[in-house]
All heavy atoms as a GROMACS GRO file, in nm:
protein
  490
    1MET      N    1   4.501   8.690  20.277
    1MET     CA    2   4.418   8.655  20.162
    1MET      C    3   4.274   8.641  20.211
    1MET      O    4   4.249   8.582  20.316
    1MET     CB    5   4.469   8.526  20.100
    1MET     CG    6   4.410   8.498  19.968
    1MET     SD    7   4.479   8.367  19.864
    1MET     CE    8   4.589   8.277  19.961
    2LYS      N    9   4.184   8.695  20.133
    2LYS     CA   10   4.043   8.692  20.170
    2LYS      C   11   3.986   8.550  20.159
    2LYS      O   12   4.034   8.466  20.083
    2LYS     CB   13   3.963   8.784  20.080
    2LYS     CG   14   3.994   8.928  20.097
    2LYS     CD   15   3.904   9.010  20.007
    2LYS     CE   16   3.931   9.156  20.021
    2LYS     NZ   17   3.847   9.237  19.932
    3LEU      N   18   3.881   8.528  20.234
    3LEU     CA   19   3.813   8.399  20.231
    3LEU      C   20   3.753   8.371  20.094
    3LEU      O   21   3.753   8.257  20.048
    3LEU     CB   22   3.705   8.395  20.339
    3LEU     CG   23   3.633   8.263  20.357
    3LEU    CD1   24   3.731   8.154  20.396
    3LEU    CD2   25   3.524   8.276  20.460
    4SER      N   26   3.705   8.474  20.025
    4SER     CA   27   3.645   8.454  19.893
    4SER      C   28   3.750   8.406  19.791
    4SER      O   29   3.719   8.325  19.704
    4SER     CB   30   3.579   8.583  19.843
    4SER     OG   31   3.676   8.686  19.829
    5VAL      N   32   3.872   8.455  19.802
    5VAL     CA   33   3.979   8.412  19.711
    5VAL      C   34   4.015   8.267  19.737
    5VAL      O   35   4.031   8.187  19.644
    5VAL     CB   36   4.102   8.504  19.725
    5VAL    CG1   37   4.217   8.452  19.643
    5VAL    CG2   38   4.067   8.646  19.686
    6ILE      N   39   4.024   8.231  19.863
    6ILE     CA   40   4.053   8.091  19.899
    6ILE      C   41   3.942   8.001  19.848
    6ILE      O   42   3.968   7.893  19.793
    6ILE     CB   43   4.071   8.078  20.051
    6ILE    CG1   44   4.194   8.156  20.095
    6ILE    CG2   45   4.082   7.932  20.092
    6ILE    CD1   46   4.210   8.168  20.244
    7PHE      N   47   3.818   8.044  19.863
    7PHE     CA   48   3.703   7.966  19.816
    7PHE      C   49   3.710   7.945  19.665
    7PHE      O   50   3.684   7.836  19.614
    7PHE     CB   51   3.573   8.036  19.855
    7PHE     CG   52   3.450   7.962  19.814
    7PHE    CD1   53   3.412   7.846  19.878
    7PHE    CD2   54   3.372   8.008  19.709
    7PHE    CE1   55   3.299   7.776  19.840
    7PHE    CE2   56   3.259   7.940  19.670
    7PHE     CZ   57   3.222   7.823  19.736
    8ARG      N   58   3.748   8.049  19.589
    8ARG     CA   59   3.760   8.037  19.443
    8ARG      C   60   3.867   7.935  19.405
    8ARG      O   61   3.848   7.853  19.316
    8ARG     CB   62   3.794   8.172  19.382
    8ARG     CG   63   3.680   8.268  19.385
    8ARG     CD   64   3.724   8.403  19.334
    8ARG     NE   65   3.622   8.502  19.367
    8ARG     CZ   66   3.646   8.631  19.374
    8ARG    NH1   67   3.765   8.679  19.349
    8ARG    NH2   68   3.550   8.714  19.405
    9PHE      N   69   3.983   7.944  19.474
    9PHE     CA   70   4.089   7.848  19.446
    9PHE      C   71   4.044   7.705  19.476
    9PHE      O   72   4.072   7.612  19.400
    9PHE     CB   73   4.214   7.881  19.528
    9PHE     CG   74   4.307   7.978  19.462
    9PHE    CD1   75   4.317   8.108  19.508
    9PHE    CD2   76   4.384   7.939  19.354
    9PHE    CE1   77   4.402   8.198  19.448
    9PHE    CE2   78   4.470   8.028  19.293
    9PHE     CZ   79   4.479   8.159  19.340
   10VAL      N   80   3.974   7.686  19.586
   10VAL     CA   81   3.930   7.552  19.625
   10VAL      C   82   3.827   7.498  19.526
   10VAL      O   83   3.837   7.382  19.482
   10VAL     CB   84   3.873   7.553  19.769
   10VAL    CG1   85   3.801   7.423  19.801
   10VAL    CG2   86   3.984   7.579  19.869
   11VAL      N   87   3.730   7.580  19.489
   11VAL     CA   88   3.626   7.534  19.395
   11VAL      C   89   3.687   7.499  19.260
   11VAL      O   90   3.660   7.392  19.204
   11VAL     CB   91   3.515   7.640  19.380
   11VAL    CG1   92   3.423   7.608  19.264
   11VAL    CG2   93   3.435   7.651  19.508
   12LEU      N   94   3.771   7.587  19.207
   12LEU     CA   95   3.835   7.557  19.078
   12LEU      C   96   3.929   7.437  19.090
   12LEU      O   97   3.938   7.356  18.998
   12LEU     CB   98   3.909   7.679  19.026
   12LEU     CG   99   3.822   7.784  18.962
   12LEU    CD1  100   3.906   7.904  18.919
   12LEU    CD2  101   3.748   7.728  18.844
   13GLY      N  102   3.998   7.424  19.201
   13GLY     CA  103   4.086   7.310  19.221
   13GLY      C  104   4.010   7.178  19.224
   13GLY      O  105   4.052   7.080  19.162
   14VAL      N  106   3.898   7.176  19.294
   14VAL     CA  107   3.817   7.053  19.301
   14VAL      C  108   3.760   7.019  19.164
   14VAL      O  109   3.763   6.902  19.122
   14VAL     CB  110   3.707   7.068  19.407
   14VAL    CG1  111   3.606   6.956  19.398
   14VAL    CG2  112   3.768   7.073  19.547
   15LEU      N  113   3.709   7.119  19.093
   15LEU     CA  114   3.656   7.094  18.959
   15LEU      C  115   3.765   7.044  18.865
   15LEU      O  116   3.743   6.951  18.787
   15LEU     CB  117   3.591   7.220  18.902
   15LEU     CG  118   3.459   7.261  18.965
   15LEU    CD1  119   3.416   7.396  18.910
   15LEU    CD2  120   3.353   7.158  18.939
   16TRP      N  121   3.883   7.105  18.873
   16TRP     CA  122   3.994   7.063  18.788
   16TRP      C  123   4.036   6.920  18.821
   16TRP      O  124   4.062   6.841  18.731
   16TRP     CB  125   4.111   7.160  18.805
   16TRP     CG  126   4.228   7.125  18.722
   16TRP    CD1  127   4.243   7.145  18.589
   16TRP    CD2  128   4.348   7.060  18.766
   16TRP    NE1  129   4.366   7.097  18.549
   16TRP    CE2  130   4.431   7.045  18.655
   16TRP    CE3  131   4.392   7.015  18.890
   16TRP    CZ2  132   4.556   6.986  18.665
   16TRP    CZ3  133   4.516   6.956  18.899
   16TRP    CH2  134   4.597   6.942  18.787
   17LEU      N  135   4.042   6.886  18.949
   17LEU     CA  136   4.078   6.749  18.987
   17LEU      C  137   3.974   6.647  18.939
   17LEU      O  138   4.010   6.538  18.895
   17LEU     CB  139   4.095   6.738  19.138
   17LEU     CG  140   4.222   6.801  19.194
   17LEU    CD1  141   4.218   6.799  19.347
   17LEU    CD2  142   4.344   6.726  19.143
   18MET      N  143   3.846   6.684  18.945
   18MET     CA  144   3.743   6.594  18.895
   18MET      C  145   3.757   6.572  18.745
   18MET      O  146   3.743   6.458  18.697
   18MET     CB  147   3.604   6.649  18.928
   18MET     CG  148   3.569   6.642  19.075
   18MET     SD  149   3.417   6.725  19.123
   18MET     CE  150   3.303   6.686  18.995
   19LEU      N  151   3.783   6.678  18.671
   19LEU     CA  152   3.801   6.664  18.526
   19LEU      C  153   3.926   6.583  18.493
   19LEU      O  154   3.925   6.502  18.399
   19LEU     CB  155   3.808   6.801  18.460
   19LEU     CG  156   3.677   6.877  18.456
   19LEU    CD1  157   3.700   7.019  18.405
   19LEU    CD2  158   3.575   6.805  18.371
   20CYS      N  159   4.033   6.601  18.570
   20CYS     CA  160   4.153   6.521  18.549
   20CYS      C  161   4.127   6.374  18.578
   20CYS      O  162   4.174   6.286  18.504
   20CYS     CB  163   4.267   6.572  18.637
   20CYS     SG  164   4.333   6.730  18.583
   21TYR      N  165   4.052   6.347  18.683
   21TYR     CA  166   4.017   6.208  18.714
   21TYR      C  167   3.935   6.147  18.601
   21TYR      O  168   3.961   6.033  18.560
   21TYR     CB  169   3.939   6.201  18.845
   21TYR     CG  170   3.887   6.064  18.874
   21TYR    CD1  171   3.972   5.963  18.916
   21TYR    CD2  172   3.753   6.034  18.854
   21TYR    CE1  173   3.925   5.836  18.941
   21TYR    CE2  174   3.704   5.907  18.878
   21TYR     CZ  175   3.791   5.809  18.921
   21TYR     OH  176   3.744   5.682  18.944
   22MET      N  177   3.839   6.223  18.549
   22MET     CA  178   3.758   6.170  18.439
   22MET      C  179   3.844   6.146  18.316
   22MET      O  180   3.827   6.044  18.247
   22MET     CB  181   3.645   6.269  18.406
   22MET     CG  182   3.539   6.273  18.512
   22MET     SD  183   3.415   6.403  18.493
   22MET     CE  184   3.383   6.410  18.321
   23LEU      N  185   3.938   6.234  18.288
   23LEU     CA  186   4.026   6.216  18.173
   23LEU      C  187   4.114   6.094  18.191
   23LEU      O  188   4.129   6.012  18.100
   23LEU     CB  189   4.112   6.341  18.154
   23LEU     CG  190   4.215   6.334  18.042
   23LEU    CD1  191   4.144   6.328  17.908
   23LEU    CD2  192   4.309   6.452  18.048
   24LEU      N  193   4.173   6.079  18.309
   24LEU     CA  194   4.263   5.966  18.333
   24LEU      C  195   4.188   5.832  18.339
   24LEU      O  196   4.243   5.729  18.302
   24LEU     CB  197   4.342   5.987  18.462
   24LEU     CG  198   4.448   6.097  18.456
   24LEU    CD1  199   4.507   6.119  18.594
   24LEU    CD2  200   4.555   6.060  18.356
   25SER      N  201   4.064   5.835  18.385
   25SER     CA  202   3.990   5.709  18.394
   25SER      C  203   3.940   5.662  18.258
   25SER      O  204   3.916   5.543  18.240
   25SER     CB  205   3.874   5.723  18.491
   25SER     OG  206   3.779   5.814  18.441
   26THR      N  207   3.924   5.753  18.163
   26THR     CA  208   3.874   5.712  18.031
   26THR      C  209   3.985   5.698  17.928
   26THR      O  210   3.963   5.635  17.825
   26THR     CB  211   3.771   5.813  17.979
   26THR    OG1  212   3.830   5.942  17.970
   26THR    CG2  213   3.650   5.818  18.068
   27ALA      N  214   4.101   5.756  17.951
   27ALA     CA  215   4.210   5.751  17.854
   27ALA      C  216   4.284   5.618  17.866
   27ALA      O  217   4.346   5.590  17.967
   27ALA     CB  218   4.306   5.867  17.875
   28LYS      N  219   4.275   5.539  17.765
   28LYS     CA  220   4.347   5.411  17.763
   28LYS      C  221   4.426   5.402  17.635
   28LYS      O  222   4.366   5.406  17.527
   28LYS     CB  223   4.251   5.292  17.773
   28LYS     CG  224   4.164   5.293  17.893
   28LYS     CD  225   4.243   5.272  18.019
   28LYS     CE  226   4.142   5.270  18.136
   28LYS     NZ  227   4.191   5.305  18.259
   29PRO      N  228   4.550   5.394  17.631
   29PRO     CA  229   4.646   5.402  17.741
   29PRO      C  230   4.675   5.548  17.777
   29PRO      O  231   4.650   5.639  17.698
   29PRO     CB  232   4.770   5.338  17.684
   29PRO     CG  233   4.765   5.370  17.539
   29PRO     CD  234   4.617   5.367  17.504
   30ILE      N  235   4.730   5.567  17.895
   30ILE     CA  236   4.768   5.701  17.939
   30ILE      C  237   4.904   5.732  17.878
   30ILE      O  238   5.002   5.665  17.904
   30ILE     CB  239   4.772   5.709  18.092
   30ILE    CG1  240   4.634   5.681  18.149
   30ILE    CG2  241   4.823   5.844  18.138
   30ILE    CD1  242   4.629   5.666  18.298
   31THR      N  243   4.906   5.836  17.794
   31THR     CA  244   5.027   5.870  17.720
   31THR      C  245   5.085   6.002  17.769
   31THR      O  246   5.028   6.069  17.855
   31THR     CB  247   4.996   5.880  17.570
   31THR    OG1  248   4.901   5.985  17.551
   31THR    CG2  249   4.939   5.750  17.516
   32LEU      N  250   5.198   6.037  17.711
   32LEU     CA  251   5.261   6.164  17.742
   32LEU      C  252   5.171   6.280  17.700
   32LEU      O  253   5.167   6.383  17.768
   32LEU     CB  254   5.396   6.174  17.673
   32LEU     CG  255   5.480   6.296  17.705
   32LEU    CD1  256   5.515   6.299  17.853
   32LEU    CD2  257   5.606   6.295  17.622
   33TYR      N  258   5.096   6.264  17.594
   33TYR     CA  259   5.003   6.368  17.550
   33TYR      C  260   4.895   6.392  17.655
   33TYR      O  261   4.856   6.506  17.680
   33TYR     CB  262   4.939   6.328  17.416
   33TYR     CG  263   4.841   6.431  17.366
   33TYR    CD1  264   4.884   6.553  17.314
   33TYR    CD2  265   4.704   6.408  17.372
   33TYR    CE1  266   4.795   6.648  17.268
   33TYR    CE2  267   4.613   6.502  17.328
   33TYR     CZ  268   4.659   6.620  17.276
   33TYR     OH  269   4.570   6.715  17.233
   34THR      N  270   4.847   6.288  17.718
   34THR     CA  271   4.748   6.302  17.825
   34THR      C  272   4.803   6.384  17.940
   34THR      O  273   4.737   6.474  17.992
   34THR     CB  274   4.703   6.164  17.876
   34THR    OG1  275   4.661   6.084  17.765
   34THR    CG2  276   4.590   6.177  17.975
   35TRP      N  277   4.926   6.355  17.980
   35TRP     CA  278   4.989   6.431  18.088
   35TRP      C  279   5.013   6.575  18.047
   35TRP      O  280   5.002   6.667  18.129
   35TRP     CB  281   5.119   6.365  18.133
   35TRP     CG  282   5.092   6.238  18.207
   35TRP    CD1  283   5.118   6.112  18.163
   35TRP    CD2  284   5.030   6.223  18.335
   35TRP    NE1  285   5.078   6.021  18.255
   35TRP    CE2  286   5.023   6.086  18.362
   35TRP    CE3  287   4.981   6.313  18.428
   35TRP    CZ2  288   4.969   6.036  18.481
   35TRP    CZ3  289   4.926   6.264  18.545
   35TRP    CH2  290   4.921   6.127  18.571
   36PHE      N  291   5.047   6.599  17.920
   36PHE     CA  292   5.065   6.735  17.871
   36PHE      C  293   4.934   6.813  17.879
   36PHE      O  294   4.934   6.931  17.917
   36PHE     CB  295   5.118   6.735  17.727
   36PHE     CG  296   5.121   6.872  17.668
   36PHE    CD1  297   5.217   6.963  17.706
   36PHE    CD2  298   5.026   6.910  17.575
   36PHE    CE1  299   5.220   7.091  17.651
   36PHE    CE2  300   5.027   7.036  17.520
   36PHE     CZ  301   5.124   7.127  17.559
   37VAL      N  302   4.824   6.751  17.842
   37VAL     CA  303   4.694   6.818  17.847
   37VAL      C  304   4.660   6.855  17.991
   37VAL      O  305   4.611   6.965  18.019
   37VAL     CB  306   4.585   6.728  17.784
   37VAL    CG1  307   4.446   6.782  17.814
   37VAL    CG2  308   4.607   6.715  17.636
   38ILE      N  309   4.687   6.766  18.084
   38ILE     CA  310   4.659   6.794  18.226
   38ILE      C  311   4.746   6.910  18.274
   38ILE      O  312   4.697   7.003  18.340
   38ILE     CB  313   4.681   6.668  18.311
   38ILE    CG1  314   4.571   6.567  18.279
   38ILE    CG2  315   4.684   6.702  18.459
   38ILE    CD1  316   4.593   6.432  18.341
   39PHE      N  317   4.875   6.908  18.242
   39PHE     CA  318   4.964   7.015  18.285
   39PHE      C  319   4.926   7.149  18.222
   39PHE      O  320   4.922   7.253  18.289
   39PHE     CB  321   5.109   6.980  18.250
   39PHE     CG  322   5.207   7.086  18.285
   39PHE    CD1  323   5.243   7.107  18.418
   39PHE    CD2  324   5.261   7.168  18.188
   39PHE    CE1  325   5.332   7.207  18.452
   39PHE    CE2  326   5.351   7.267  18.220
   39PHE     CZ  327   5.386   7.287  18.353
   40ALA      N  328   4.895   7.147  18.093
   40ALA     CA  329   4.857   7.271  18.024
   40ALA      C  330   4.728   7.328  18.080
   40ALA      O  331   4.715   7.451  18.096
   40ALA     CB  332   4.844   7.244  17.874
   41SER      N  333   4.633   7.244  18.112
   41SER     CA  334   4.508   7.294  18.168
   41SER      C  335   4.530   7.354  18.306
   41SER      O  336   4.468   7.454  18.342
   41SER     CB  337   4.403   7.183  18.175
   41SER     OG  338   4.440   7.084  18.268
   42ALA      N  339   4.620   7.297  18.384
   42ALA     CA  340   4.652   7.354  18.516
   42ALA      C  341   4.715   7.492  18.500
   42ALA      O  342   4.680   7.585  18.574
   42ALA     CB  343   4.745   7.261  18.592
   43VAL      N  344   4.804   7.506  18.405
   43VAL     CA  345   4.868   7.636  18.382
   43VAL      C  346   4.765   7.738  18.337
   43VAL      O  347   4.764   7.852  18.387
   43VAL     CB  348   4.982   7.622  18.278
   43VAL    CG1  349   5.030   7.758  18.232
   43VAL    CG2  350   5.096   7.541  18.336
   44ILE      N  351   4.676   7.700  18.248
   44ILE     CA  352   4.575   7.793  18.196
   44ILE      C  353   4.479   7.836  18.306
   44ILE      O  354   4.434   7.951  18.310
   44ILE     CB  355   4.499   7.728  18.079
   44ILE    CG1  356   4.591   7.716  17.958
   44ILE    CG2  357   4.374   7.807  18.043
   44ILE    CD1  358   4.535   7.633  17.846
   45ILE      N  359   4.448   7.747  18.399
   45ILE     CA  360   4.351   7.779  18.504
   45ILE      C  361   4.415   7.853  18.620
   45ILE      O  362   4.364   7.955  18.666
   45ILE     CB  363   4.283   7.650  18.554
   45ILE    CG1  364   4.192   7.594  18.445
   45ILE    CG2  365   4.202   7.678  18.681
   45ILE    CD1  366   4.135   7.460  18.477
   46PHE      N  367   4.529   7.804  18.671
   46PHE     CA  368   4.578   7.854  18.799
   46PHE      C  369   4.679   7.968  18.788
   46PHE      O  370   4.687   8.049  18.880
   46PHE     CB  371   4.639   7.738  18.878
   46PHE     CG  372   4.535   7.638  18.921
   46PHE    CD1  373   4.533   7.512  18.866
   46PHE    CD2  374   4.439   7.671  19.013
   46PHE    CE1  375   4.438   7.420  18.904
   46PHE    CE2  376   4.342   7.581  19.051
   46PHE     CZ  377   4.342   7.454  18.996
   47VAL      N  378   4.753   7.981  18.681
   47VAL     CA  379   4.851   8.089  18.671
   47VAL      C  380   4.785   8.227  18.665
   47VAL      O  381   4.827   8.317  18.738
   47VAL     CB  382   4.947   8.065  18.553
   47VAL    CG1  383   5.029   8.188  18.523
   47VAL    CG2  384   5.038   7.947  18.583
   48PRO      N  385   4.682   8.248  18.584
   48PRO     CA  386   4.618   8.381  18.587
   48PRO      C  387   4.557   8.416  18.723
   48PRO      O  388   4.564   8.531  18.767
   48PRO     CB  389   4.509   8.372  18.481
   48PRO     CG  390   4.554   8.265  18.389
   48PRO     CD  391   4.627   8.166  18.476
   49MET      N  392   4.499   8.317  18.790
   49MET     CA  393   4.444   8.344  18.923
   49MET      C  394   4.556   8.378  19.021
   49MET      O  395   4.541   8.469  19.103
   49MET     CB  396   4.365   8.225  18.973
   49MET     CG  397   4.230   8.212  18.911
   49MET     SD  398   4.130   8.086  18.990
   49MET     CE  399   4.110   8.154  19.153
   50TYR      N  400   4.666   8.308  19.013
   50TYR     CA  401   4.778   8.337  19.102
   50TYR      C  402   4.831   8.478  19.077
   50TYR      O  403   4.857   8.553  19.171
   50TYR     CB  404   4.890   8.234  19.081
   50TYR     CG  405   5.012   8.263  19.163
   50TYR    CD1  406   5.018   8.224  19.295
   50TYR    CD2  407   5.120   8.332  19.107
   50TYR    CE1  408   5.130   8.252  19.372
   50TYR    CE2  409   5.232   8.361  19.184
   50TYR     CZ  410   5.237   8.320  19.315
   50TYR     OH  411   5.347   8.348  19.390
   51LYS      N  412   4.845   8.513  18.951
   51LYS     CA  413   4.894   8.647  18.918
   51LYS      C  414   4.799   8.756  18.965
   51LYS      O  415   4.842   8.860  19.012
   51LYS     CB  416   4.915   8.661  18.767
   51LYS     CG  417   5.040   8.594  18.716
   51LYS     CD  418   5.056   8.623  18.569
   51LYS     CE  419   5.186   8.569  18.517
   51LYS     NZ  420   5.204   8.600  18.375
   52LYS      N  421   4.670   8.731  18.953
   52LYS     CA  422   4.573   8.833  18.990
   52LYS      C  423   4.561   8.850  19.141
   52LYS      O  424   4.558   8.962  19.190
   52LYS     CB  425   4.436   8.798  18.932
   52LYS     CG  426   4.330   8.901  18.961
   52LYS     CD  427   4.201   8.869  18.892
   52LYS     CE  428   4.097   8.976  18.920
   52LYS     NZ  429   3.969   8.947  18.855
   53TYR      N  430   4.552   8.740  19.215
   53TYR     CA  431   4.521   8.750  19.357
   53TYR      C  432   4.643   8.744  19.449
   53TYR      O  433   4.640   8.800  19.556
   53TYR     CB  434   4.422   8.641  19.396
   53TYR     CG  435   4.289   8.658  19.331
   53TYR    CD1  436   4.243   8.567  19.236
   53TYR    CD2  437   4.209   8.766  19.361
   53TYR    CE1  438   4.122   8.585  19.173
   53TYR    CE2  439   4.087   8.785  19.300
   53TYR     CZ  440   4.043   8.693  19.207
   53TYR     OH  441   3.922   8.711  19.146
   54ILE      N  442   4.747   8.674  19.409
   54ILE     CA  443   4.862   8.658  19.497
   54ILE      C  444   4.983   8.732  19.445
   54ILE      O  445   5.055   8.796  19.523
   54ILE     CB  446   4.893   8.508  19.515
   54ILE    CG1  447   4.774   8.439  19.580
   54ILE    CG2  448   5.019   8.488  19.598
   54ILE    CD1  449   4.783   8.290  19.585
   55GLY      N  450   5.009   8.730  19.318
   55GLY     CA  451   5.127   8.792  19.260
   55GLY      C  452   5.132   8.942  19.278
   55GLY      O  453   5.238   8.999  19.301
   56ASN      N  454   5.019   9.011  19.270
   56ASN     CA  455   5.017   9.155  19.284
   56ASN      C  456   5.038   9.201  19.426
   56ASN      O  457   5.078   9.314  19.450
   56ASN     CB  458   4.884   9.212  19.232
   56ASN     CG  459   4.874   9.201  19.081
   56ASN    OD1  460   4.973   9.189  19.011
   56ASN    ND2  461   4.752   9.203  19.031
   57LYS      N  462   5.012   9.118  19.522
   57LYS     CA  463   5.027   9.155  19.663
   57LYS      C  464   5.174   9.165  19.704
   57LYS      O  465   5.207   9.233  19.798
   57LYS     CB  466   4.957   9.054  19.753
   57LYS     CG  467   4.812   9.031  19.720
   57LYS     CD  468   4.728   9.155  19.742
   57LYS     CE  469   4.583   9.121  19.717
   57LYS     NZ  470   4.506   9.224  19.662
   58ARG      N  471   5.260   9.094  19.635
   58ARG     CA  472   5.402   9.090  19.673
   58ARG      C  473   5.479   9.211  19.622
   58ARG      O  474   5.589   9.236  19.666
   58ARG     CB  475   5.466   8.963  19.621
   58ARG     CG  476   5.410   8.841  19.689
   58ARG     CD  477   5.485   8.718  19.652
   58ARG     NE  478   5.426   8.604  19.722
   58ARG     CZ  479   5.466   8.483  19.705
   58ARG    NH1  480   5.562   8.456  19.619
   58ARG    NH2  481   5.410   8.384  19.771
   59LYS      N  482   5.426   9.285  19.527
   59LYS     CA  483   5.498   9.400  19.470
   59LYS      C  484   5.486   9.522  19.556
   59LYS      O  485   5.405   9.558  19.621
   59LYS     CB  486   5.447   9.428  19.330
   59LYS     CG  487   5.485   9.320  19.235
   59LYS     CD  488   5.438   9.352  19.096
   59LYS     CE  489   5.475   9.239  19.002
   59LYS     NZ  490   5.427   9.261  18.870
   0.00000   0.00000   0.00000
């Protein structure tokens, strides 16, 4: 895997973690809906990148 792909994953991962922290720190109380939003955002962000950069290499 190229260094640029790793860098993209790291940058998006750090940004996503910061946004999750901000969401969890302001959401009172933390509900199942909050966890669903976090999980859904992870799927929306990381699954297409995985399919594009890692998934195609295995075929």
